[in-house]
C-alpha positions as CSV (number, residue, x, y, z in Angstrom):
1,M,-23.4,25.8,4.6
2,E,-24.5,23.5,7.3
3,R,-23.1,20.0,8.2
4,G,-24.2,17.6,10.7
5,S,-25.7,19.2,13.8
6,G,-25.3,22.9,12.9
7,T,-21.6,22.9,12.0
8,V,-20.7,25.7,9.7
9,V,-18.7,24.6,6.6
10,E,-17.0,26.8,4.2
11,V,-16.8,25.9,0.5
12,E,-13.5,26.5,-1.3
13,Y,-12.6,25.6,-4.9
14,A,-9.2,24.5,-6.3
15,E,-7.6,23.2,-9.5
16,Q,-6.6,19.9,-8.0
17,W,-6.5,17.8,-4.8
18,D,-3.6,15.4,-3.8
19,P,-5.0,12.8,-1.4
20,A,-1.5,11.6,-0.4
21,S,-0.2,14.9,0.8
22,R,-3.7,16.4,1.7
23,T,-2.9,19.5,-0.4
24,A,-5.0,21.4,-2.9
25,G,-3.8,23.1,-6.2
26,R,-4.2,26.7,-7.0
27,A,-7.3,28.3,-5.5
28,L,-10.1,29.0,-7.9
29,S,-12.8,31.7,-7.6
30,V,-16.4,30.4,-7.9
31,E,-16.6,31.8,-11.4
32,E,-13.4,29.9,-12.4
33,A,-14.6,26.7,-10.8
34,R,-18.1,27.2,-12.7
35,A,-16.4,27.6,-16.0
36,R,-14.2,24.6,-15.5
37,D,-17.3,22.5,-14.6
38,A,-19.0,23.7,-17.8
39,E,-15.9,22.9,-20.0
40,G,-15.3,19.4,-18.3
41,L,-12.0,20.5,-16.8
42,P,-11.0,19.0,-13.5
43,Y,-11.7,21.0,-10.2
44,A,-11.8,20.3,-6.5
45,V,-14.6,21.3,-4.1
46,L,-13.4,21.6,-0.7
47,L,-15.7,21.7,2.4
48,R,-13.9,23.0,5.5
49,V,-14.8,23.8,9.0
50,P,-13.3,27.3,9.7
51,G,-9.8,27.0,11.2
52,S,-9.3,23.3,10.3
53,A,-6.1,22.3,8.5
54,V,-7.7,19.4,6.6
55,P,-11.2,19.7,4.8
56,T,-14.0,17.6,6.0
57,E,-14.8,16.7,2.5
58,V,-13.3,17.0,-0.9
59,R,-14.8,16.2,-4.4
60,L,-12.5,16.0,-7.3
61,V,-14.8,16.7,-10.3
62,S,-13.8,15.8,-13.9
63,W,-16.8,15.7,-16.2
64,G,-14.5,15.5,-19.2
65,A,-12.9,12.3,-17.7
66,G,-16.3,11.1,-16.7
67,S,-15.3,10.7,-13.1
68,V,-15.9,12.1,-9.6
69,E,-13.7,11.2,-6.6
70,V,-14.7,11.9,-3.0
71,W,-12.9,12.0,0.3
72,A,-14.1,12.6,3.8
73,Y,-11.8,13.3,6.8
74,D,-12.3,13.3,10.5
75,E,-11.1,15.8,13.1
76,Q,-7.7,14.2,13.2
77,G,-7.3,14.5,9.4
78,R,-7.8,10.7,8.9
79,R,-9.8,9.4,5.7
80,T,-13.2,8.1,6.8
81,L,-14.5,7.6,3.3
82,E,-13.2,7.3,-0.3
83,A,-15.7,7.0,-3.2
84,E,-15.5,6.8,-6.9
85,L,-18.4,7.7,-9.2
86,S,-18.4,7.2,-13.0
87,L,-20.5,9.2,-15.4
88,L,-22.9,7.3,-17.6
89,V,-22.7,7.8,-21.3
90,D,-25.8,10.1,-21.5
91,E,-23.9,12.4,-18.8
92,E,-27.0,12.6,-16.6
93,W,-26.3,9.8,-14.1
94,L,-23.3,8.8,-12.0
95,L,-22.6,5.1,-11.3
96,N,-21.6,4.8,-7.5
97,R,-18.7,2.6,-8.6
98,R,-16.7,2.2,-5.3
99,T,-17.0,3.2,-1.7
100,I,-14.4,2.6,1.1
101,S,-15.2,3.4,4.6
102,W,-13.0,3.3,7.6
103,R,-14.1,3.3,11.3
104,Y,-11.4,4.2,13.7
105,P,-11.6,2.5,17.1
106,D,-10.0,5.5,18.8
107,P,-8.5,9.0,18.2
108,V,-4.8,7.6,17.9
109,T,-5.2,5.0,15.3
110,A,-3.3,6.0,12.2
111,D,-4.9,7.1,9.0
112,S,-6.2,4.0,7.1
113,A,-4.1,1.8,9.4
114,Q,-3.8,-1.8,8.3
115,D,-5.7,-3.1,11.2
116,C,-8.4,-0.4,11.1
117,P,-11.9,-1.8,10.4
118,R,-13.1,-1.0,6.9
119,T,-15.8,-1.8,4.4
120,V,-15.4,-1.8,0.7
121,V,-18.4,-1.7,-1.8
122,D,-18.0,-2.2,-5.5
123,L,-21.1,-1.6,-7.8
124,F,-21.4,-2.6,-11.4
125,S,-23.5,-1.3,-14.1
126,D,-25.0,-4.7,-14.8
127,G,-26.9,-4.5,-11.5
128,T,-24.5,-6.6,-9.3
129,G,-22.4,-5.6,-6.3
130,R,-19.7,-6.8,-4.0
131,I,-19.4,-6.0,-0.4
132,S,-16.1,-6.8,1.5
133,H,-16.3,-6.1,5.2
134,Q,-13.0,-6.2,7.2
135,P,-13.7,-5.8,10.9
136,E,-9.9,-6.2,11.6
137,G,-8.8,-4.3,8.6
138,M,-6.4,-5.8,6.1
139,R,-4.6,-7.8,8.7
140,G,-7.8,-9.9,9.5
141,S,-10.1,-12.0,7.4
142,S,-13.0,-10.5,5.6
143,L,-16.7,-11.3,5.1
144,E,-17.5,-11.0,1.4
145,A,-20.8,-11.2,-0.5
146,V,-22.0,-10.8,-4.2
147,L,-25.5,-9.5,-4.5
148,T,-28.0,-8.0,-6.9
149,V,-28.4,-4.2,-6.4
150,P,-31.5,-2.3,-7.2
151,E,-31.2,0.5,-9.8
152,E,-31.9,3.3,-7.5
153,R,-28.9,2.2,-5.4
154,L,-26.6,2.1,-8.4
155,W,-26.9,5.5,-9.8
156,S,-26.9,9.2,-8.6
157,A,-28.2,12.1,-10.7
158,R,-25.5,14.4,-11.8
159,P,-25.8,17.5,-9.8
160,E,-25.6,21.0,-11.1
161,F,-22.6,23.1,-10.3
162,G,-22.6,24.1,-6.5
163,T,-25.4,21.7,-5.5
164,W,-23.4,18.9,-4.0
165,R,-25.1,17.7,-0.8
166,P,-22.7,17.4,2.0
167,L,-22.3,14.1,3.8
168,R,-23.6,13.7,7.4
169,G,-21.0,13.4,9.9
170,D,-21.9,9.7,10.5
171,E,-22.4,8.8,6.8
172,H,-19.7,6.3,6.3
173,L,-21.8,4.0,4.2
174,P,-25.4,3.9,2.7
175,D,-27.9,2.5,5.2
176,W,-28.7,-0.4,3.0
177,V,-25.0,-1.5,2.9
178,R,-24.8,-1.1,6.7
179,A,-27.9,-3.3,7.1
180,Q,-26.3,-6.0,5.0
181,V,-23.1,-5.9,7.0
182,D,-24.9,-6.1,10.3
183,A,-26.8,-9.2,9.2
184,A,-23.7,-10.9,7.8
185,G,-23.3,-14.4,9.3
186,T,-26.7,-14.3,10.9
187,P,-29.9,-16.2,10.1
188,G,-31.5,-13.0,8.9
189,A,-28.8,-12.4,6.2
190,S,-30.4,-12.1,2.7
191,V,-27.3,-12.9,0.8
192,P,-24.7,-15.6,1.2
193,W,-21.4,-14.5,2.7
194,R,-18.1,-16.3,2.8
195,R,-15.0,-15.7,4.9
196,Q,-11.8,-14.8,3.0
197,P,-8.4,-15.1,4.7
198,S,-6.3,-11.9,4.7
199,R,-4.2,-11.5,1.6
200,M,-1.5,-9.8,3.5
201,F,-0.1,-13.0,4.9
202,S,1.9,-15.7,3.2
203,S,2.0,-19.4,4.0
204,V,5.5,-19.6,2.8
205,D,8.3,-20.0,5.4
206,F,11.0,-17.5,4.1
207,D,13.3,-18.4,6.8
208,A,13.6,-21.9,5.2
209,L,15.6,-20.1,2.3
210,F,18.3,-19.4,5.0
211,R,18.1,-22.9,6.7
212,P,20.9,-25.3,5.3
213,G,19.6,-28.6,4.1
214,T,16.1,-27.2,3.0
215,R,15.1,-28.9,-0.1
216,M,13.2,-26.8,-2.7
217,S,12.3,-26.3,-6.3
218,G,13.6,-23.3,-8.1
219,P,11.9,-21.0,-10.5
220,Y,12.7,-23.4,-13.4
221,D,11.6,-26.5,-11.5
222,D,15.2,-27.6,-10.7
223,E,15.7,-29.3,-7.4
224,M,17.9,-27.3,-5.1
225,T,19.3,-27.6,-1.6
226,V,19.9,-24.6,0.7
227,V,23.4,-24.1,1.9
228,E,24.9,-21.9,4.6
229,P,23.8,-18.4,4.2
230,R,26.4,-15.7,3.7
231,R,26.6,-13.0,6.4
232,T,27.7,-10.1,4.1
233,G,27.8,-7.2,6.3
234,T,25.6,-4.9,8.4
235,L,23.2,-2.0,7.8
236,H,23.0,1.0,10.2
237,V,19.4,2.2,10.5
238,P,19.6,5.1,13.1
239,S,16.1,6.3,12.4
240,G,14.2,3.1,13.1
241,R,12.7,3.2,9.7
242,L,14.0,0.7,7.2
243,A,13.5,1.6,3.4
244,V,13.2,-0.9,0.7
245,D,13.2,0.2,-2.9
246,C,15.2,0.6,-6.2
247,P,17.9,3.2,-5.7
248,L,18.0,4.0,-9.3
249,D,14.5,5.5,-9.3
250,D,13.9,9.1,-8.7
251,D,11.0,8.6,-6.1
252,G,11.0,6.7,-3.0
253,P,11.4,4.9,-0.7
254,H,8.6,2.7,-1.8
255,F,8.4,0.9,1.6
256,S,9.2,2.2,5.1
257,I,9.2,-0.5,7.8
258,A,9.5,0.2,11.5
259,V,12.5,-1.6,13.0
260,P,14.6,-1.2,16.2
261,P,17.1,1.6,15.5
262,G,20.6,0.4,15.3
263,V,22.9,-1.9,13.3
264,H,21.4,-4.9,11.7
265,V,22.8,-8.1,10.1
266,L,22.7,-8.6,6.3
267,D,22.3,-12.2,5.0
268,E,22.2,-13.7,1.6
269,A,20.4,-17.0,1.0
270,R,22.1,-19.5,-1.5
271,A,21.2,-22.9,-2.7
272,V,23.0,-25.5,-4.7
273,S,21.6,-27.6,-7.7
274,P,22.5,-31.3,-8.2
275,D,25.2,-30.2,-10.7
276,G,26.9,-28.2,-8.0
277,R,25.9,-24.8,-9.2
278,E,25.3,-22.4,-6.4
279,S,22.9,-19.6,-6.7
280,P,21.6,-16.7,-4.6
281,T,18.0,-17.0,-3.8
282,A,17.0,-14.1,-1.3
283,V,18.5,-11.2,0.7
284,R,17.5,-10.4,4.3
285,V,17.9,-7.9,7.0
286,R,17.8,-9.6,10.4
287,V,16.6,-7.3,13.1
288,G,15.9,-9.7,15.9
289,E,16.6,-13.2,17.2
290,A,13.1,-14.3,18.1
291,P,11.4,-17.0,15.8
292,V,9.3,-15.7,13.0
293,V,5.7,-16.8,13.4
294,S,4.1,-15.1,10.5
295,W,5.1,-13.6,7.1
296,E,3.3,-10.6,5.8
297,M,3.5,-8.5,2.6
298,A,5.0,-4.9,3.0
299,L,2.5,-2.5,1.9
300,R,2.2,1.3,1.3
301,P,-0.9,3.2,2.7
302,C,-2.4,3.2,-0.7
303,D,-2.1,-0.5,-1.4
304,D,-5.2,-2.5,-1.2
305,T,-4.8,-6.4,-0.8
306,R,-8.4,-6.9,-1.7
307,L,-7.6,-6.0,-5.2
308,L,-4.9,-8.7,-5.6
309,G,-5.6,-11.8,-7.6
310,E,-4.4,-15.3,-6.8
311,G,-0.5,-15.3,-6.7
312,E,-0.3,-11.6,-6.9
313,A,1.6,-9.3,-4.5
314,Y,2.6,-5.6,-4.1
315,G,6.2,-4.8,-4.4
316,F,8.8,-2.1,-5.3
317,G,9.5,-1.6,-9.0
318,T,12.9,-1.6,-10.8
319,D,14.0,-0.9,-14.3
320,G,17.5,-1.8,-13.4
321,A,17.2,-5.2,-11.7
322,T,18.3,-3.5,-8.5
323,G,16.9,-3.2,-4.9
324,A,18.2,-1.6,-1.8
325,F,17.9,-1.7,2.0
326,A,18.4,1.7,3.6
327,D,17.6,4.1,6.4
328,A,14.3,5.6,5.2
329,A,15.0,9.0,6.9
330,A,18.2,9.5,4.9
331,W,16.9,7.9,1.7
332,G,17.4,10.9,-0.4
333,P,21.0,11.8,0.4
334,L,21.9,8.0,0.4
335,Q,20.2,7.6,-3.0
336,R,22.3,10.4,-4.4
337,L,25.6,9.1,-2.8
338,S,24.8,5.6,-4.3
339,R,24.8,7.0,-7.8
340,Q,28.2,8.7,-7.6
341,P,30.3,5.6,-8.4
342,R,28.4,5.3,-11.7
343,A,28.7,9.0,-12.5
344,D,32.5,8.7,-11.7
345,N,32.7,5.6,-13.9
346,D,34.5,3.8,-11.1
347,P,33.5,0.1,-11.4
348,E,35.8,-0.8,-8.4
349,A,33.7,1.4,-6.0
350,W,30.6,-0.8,-6.8
351,R,32.3,-3.9,-5.4
352,Y,30.9,-4.9,-2.1
353,D,31.6,-8.8,-1.9
354,D,32.8,-10.9,-4.7
355,G,30.1,-13.3,-5.9
356,S,27.4,-11.6,-3.8
357,V,24.1,-10.0,-5.0
358,Y,25.1,-7.2,-2.6
359,F,27.2,-4.8,-4.7
360,L,27.3,-1.4,-3.0
361,H,27.5,0.0,0.5
362,T,27.0,3.7,1.0
363,R,27.1,5.7,4.2
364,E,25.7,9.1,4.9
365,P,28.6,10.9,6.8
366,G,26.4,13.1,9.0
367,S,23.9,10.6,10.5
368,G,25.9,7.4,9.8
369,A,22.8,6.0,8.0
370,E,23.6,3.5,5.4
371,L,22.3,2.1,2.2
372,V,23.1,-1.4,0.7
373,A,22.1,-2.2,-2.9
374,F,21.6,-5.6,-4.2
375,A,20.9,-7.2,-7.6
376,V,17.7,-9.1,-8.4
377,S,17.2,-11.4,-11.4
378,S,15.0,-9.2,-13.4
379,D,13.2,-5.8,-13.9
380,G,9.6,-5.6,-12.7
381,V,7.9,-5.8,-9.3
382,H,9.6,-7.3,-6.4
383,P,7.6,-8.1,-3.2
384,T,9.0,-7.4,0.2
385,W,8.2,-9.8,3.1
386,V,8.1,-8.9,6.8
387,G,8.7,-11.7,9.3
388,R,7.1,-11.0,12.8
389,S,7.5,-12.6,16.1
390,A,4.8,-13.8,18.4
391,D,4.6,-10.4,20.0
392,G,4.1,-8.7,16.6
393,G,7.7,-7.2,16.4
394,V,9.7,-7.3,13.2
395,V,12.3,-10.0,13.2
396,A,13.3,-10.0,9.5
397,V,12.7,-8.3,6.1
398,V,13.2,-10.5,3.0
399,V,13.4,-9.8,-0.7
400,L,13.5,-12.7,-3.2
401,V,16.4,-12.6,-5.8
402,E,14.6,-14.9,-8.1
403,E,10.9,-15.7,-8.5
404,M,8.9,-17.4,-5.6
405,P,10.4,-20.9,-5.1
406,D,8.5,-23.9,-3.9
407,I,9.6,-24.0,-0.2
408,P,7.9,-25.4,2.8
409,A,4.8,-23.8,4.1
410,L,4.3,-22.7,7.8
């Protein structure tokens, strides 16, 4: 098979494809793949340049589920395209439901980096579409337009087994989408565009939770005043990767944030109500002394801020009202060590500081890496907020104990 300007591409088949690890399931023969196609069972089509570690394209076909997923990769193994197609009821046409395209500015930019330019196209069966163009990636503002889409651009004919057309090497987006994006903001634009600020950033000054005297409203509209934060200890992160997740879950860590290697201060924000009741409001890892000029949501590579609604945020999940800061490189061993006090039924081993939401401090003997667990007010999803200095360095990482309070904006 040929791709681009005479490049030879081999076709392989597999039971599955994992886009996170870039690994395929059990290899299938052509006959096995053809049988799965006919039965509606999932299978993957891999197009690979001989000798390359990562395929140039992958299609995960599942006619029984009515879906096809597509990925394209560049020579560095980075995603340049993701697409989702949905099978119409009559099983003859595919709706080109979603396309995400990345354009890497250089060979060293990381796969789907937060600041990598990208364009997202959503198409709907009612003939409407939405384009979101992010020239600075998720960290920058986006240009967004809603438009009417002709029928021939909505649908693709369902191909017979083995007849998938390889993408061109430069085919990040359909030509009609590229034309719309190129005209955005110019007099020649055929649809109205609006500029949407990045959903990664928060206008809330989370440092205010640690600033004595700050007045705020709590989650139940009760007026509270911030008091002196507690310095409850330190956290050793020798790898320079800070993990944030629930230590009770089997997977993880959910977030891994680059910080300076070393020992960092742990703080606990507290506020007092008019009746004198003092409550914890947030926990913080302080990794620098420079002022925070922006607060951004911690994200995993698969998180897409464009999908967030008003007031929504990504975060780590917990079924045990528990979170933890830890060295990401030692997360597995630290997680297992942190569970030992519970297995030993030793409640005294869990005590870290009386009255504090921090309740467990665990150290991995070999590396000296540490994990500190803390309590949050409820199960569910808890966002993690990263404070950056003017030069972009990480200064602080904050998790709220309660729901988002009403505190001053930047």
